[in-house]
C-alpha positions in Angstrom: 23.5 -100.1 123.0 21.9 -98.2 120.1 20.3 -94.8 120.6 16.7 -96.2 120.4 17.5 -98.9 123.1 19.2 -96.3 125.2 16.2 -93.9 125.0 13.8 -96.7 125.9 15.9 -97.7 128.8 16.1 -94.1 130.1 12.4 -93.7 129.7 11.8 -96.9 131.6 14.1 -95.9 134.5 12.5 -92.4 134.6 9.0 -93.9 134.8 10.0 -96.1 137.7 11.7 -93.3 139.5 8.6 -91.1 139.3 6.3 -94.0 140.2 8.4 -95.0 143.2 8.9 -91.5 144.5 5.3 -90.5 144.0 4.0 -93.6 145.8 6.4 -93.4 148.8 7.2 -89.7 149.2 3.6 -88.3 148.8 1.2 -90.7 150.5 -0.9 -87.7 151.8 -1.8 -86.8 148.2 -3.5 -90.2 147.6 -3.4 -92.1 144.3 -4.1 -90.3 141.0 -7.7 -91.0 139.9 -8.7 -91.1 136.2 -11.9 -89.6 134.8 -11.9 -92.5 132.3 -13.9 -95.5 133.2 -12.9 -99.0 132.3 -14.7 -102.2 133.3 -11.7 -104.4 133.7 -7.9 -104.7 133.6 -6.0 -107.7 132.3 -2.3 -108.0 133.3 0.4 -110.0 131.5 4.0 -110.1 132.6 6.7 -111.3 134.9 7.7 -110.7 138.6 7.3 -106.9 138.1 3.6 -107.3 138.1 2.9 -110.9 139.3 0.4 -110.9 142.2 1.1 -114.5 143.2 0.5 -117.0 140.5 3.8 -118.8 141.4 2.2 -120.0 144.6 -0.3 -122.0 142.5 2.5 -123.5 140.4 3.9 -125.0 143.6 6.8 -122.6 143.7 8.1 -121.5 147.1 7.6 -117.9 148.2 10.2 -115.6 146.6 11.2 -114.2 149.9 9.8 -113.8 153.4 10.5 -110.0 153.1 8.1 -109.6 150.2 4.6 -108.4 151.0 5.7 -107.0 154.4 4.5 -103.5 153.5 1.5 -104.5 151.4 -0.5 -107.6 152.2 -3.3 -108.5 149.9 -5.0 -111.7 151.0 -2.8 -114.8 150.7 -1.0 -113.6 147.6 2.6 -114.6 147.2 4.2 -111.6 145.5 7.7 -111.0 144.2 7.6 -107.5 145.5 7.5 -105.8 148.9 4.8 -103.3 147.9 2.3 -102.5 145.2 3.2 -103.2 141.6 2.5 -101.0 138.6 -0.6 -103.1 137.9 -1.9 -102.2 141.4 -1.3 -98.5 140.8 -3.1 -98.8 137.4 -6.1 -100.6 139.1 -6.3 -97.9 141.7 -6.1 -95.2 139.1 -9.2 -96.6 137.4 -11.1 -97.4 140.6 -10.7 -101.1 140.2 -9.9 -103.6 143.0 -6.5 -105.2 143.2 -6.5 -108.1 140.9 -6.0 -111.6 142.3 -3.6 -114.0 140.6 -5.6 -115.8 138.0 -4.6 -119.2 139.2 -6.2 -118.5 142.6 -9.6 -118.3 141.0 -12.1 -121.1 140.6 -12.6 -122.0 136.9 -16.2 -120.7 137.1 -15.3 -117.6 139.1 -16.1 -114.3 137.5 -13.4 -112.0 136.2 -15.7 -109.0 136.0 -12.8 -106.6 137.0 -10.1 -108.5 135.1 -7.4 -110.8 136.1 -3.6 -111.0 136.6 -1.9 -113.7 134.5 1.7 -112.6 135.2 4.3 -115.2 136.2 7.5 -114.5 137.9 10.7 -115.5 136.1 9.2 -116.0 132.7 9.6 -114.1 129.5 8.0 -113.4 126.1 10.0 -116.2 124.5 9.2 -119.8 125.5 12.8 -120.8 125.3 13.7 -118.4 128.2 11.9 -120.9 130.5 14.9 -123.3 130.5 17.0 -120.6 132.2 14.5 -120.0 135.0 14.8 -121.5 138.5 11.1 -122.2 139.0 8.0 -123.2 137.1 6.5 -120.2 135.3 4.2 -119.3 132.5 5.6 -117.6 129.4 3.5 -115.1 127.5 2.0 -117.7 125.2 0.7 -119.6 128.2 -0.6 -116.5 129.8 -2.5 -115.6 126.6 -4.0 -119.1 126.5 -5.3 -118.7 130.1 -6.7 -115.3 129.1 -8.6 -116.8 126.2 -10.0 -119.6 128.2 -11.2 -117.3 131.0 -13.2 -115.0 128.7 -16.3 -117.1 129.1 -16.3 -115.8 132.7 -16.5 -112.1 131.6 -19.9 -110.5 132.1 -20.4 -109.3 128.5 -18.3 -109.2 125.3 -18.6 -105.4 125.2 -16.7 -105.3 128.5 -13.6 -106.7 126.8 -13.5 -104.0 124.1 -13.5 -101.3 126.7 -11.0 -103.0 129.0 -7.3 -102.2 129.4 -4.6 -104.8 128.6 -1.3 -104.2 130.4 1.8 -106.0 129.4 5.1 -105.7 131.4 7.5 -108.3 130.1 10.8 -108.9 128.3 13.4 -108.2 131.0 13.9 -111.9 131.7 14.4 -112.6 128.0 17.2 -110.0 127.9 18.8 -110.9 131.3 18.4 -114.7 131.6 18.2 -116.1 128.0 21.8 -117.1 127.3 20.9 -117.9 123.6 20.2 -114.2 123.1 23.1 -113.0 125.2 25.7 -115.0 123.3 24.4 -114.2 119.8 26.5 -111.1 118.9 24.9 -110.9 115.4 21.4 -110.4 116.9 19.9 -107.2 118.2 18.3 -108.8 121.3 16.1 -105.9 122.2 14.7 -105.6 118.7 14.2 -109.4 118.5 12.3 -109.5 121.8 10.2 -106.4 120.9 9.2 -108.0 117.5 8.3 -111.3 119.3 6.0 -109.4 121.6 4.5 -107.4 118.7 3.8 -110.6 116.8 2.0 -112.2 119.7 -0.1 -109.2 120.4 -1.3 -109.0 116.8 -2.3 -112.7 116.5 
């Protein structure tokens, strides 16, 4: 692992350590609240932030244990508690975002939406190594674009926050990347993400 990848990995682990310890060890302090106001939050990612889109892709629940400590409607999460997306929503005073696929096509996304899909990655080819139906980042972006007509005003979008938490499945599950010794997989995945976000 090169120094840059190692530093990114350590930062990622440190962030999760702080987030998990803050959320469980200091419940009496309450969630951090930001003075910055945003109208909406749009979430793209995998199981780390999926709030239940898999259920609407006819996938079985990931585990009966998930959601035990945090139940939000009929959501089928791949986590037992709140995700990073939930903490971000709380920070900015927004409601917890429903899985986008649970909404009616004409339903407003005035506070944003969660397009994340458990198991998928940034790269479409990662899908062939996944055990269930999922939406890669390209599919999530298409859903996002098609849902913008349900946003209240176009100015809301320019002031909104886009949160992307994705790439782990590309590195862990995609055998094409894992077996290619001549390729810096982390750099390749990061560049693929950057390209999609700029288009």
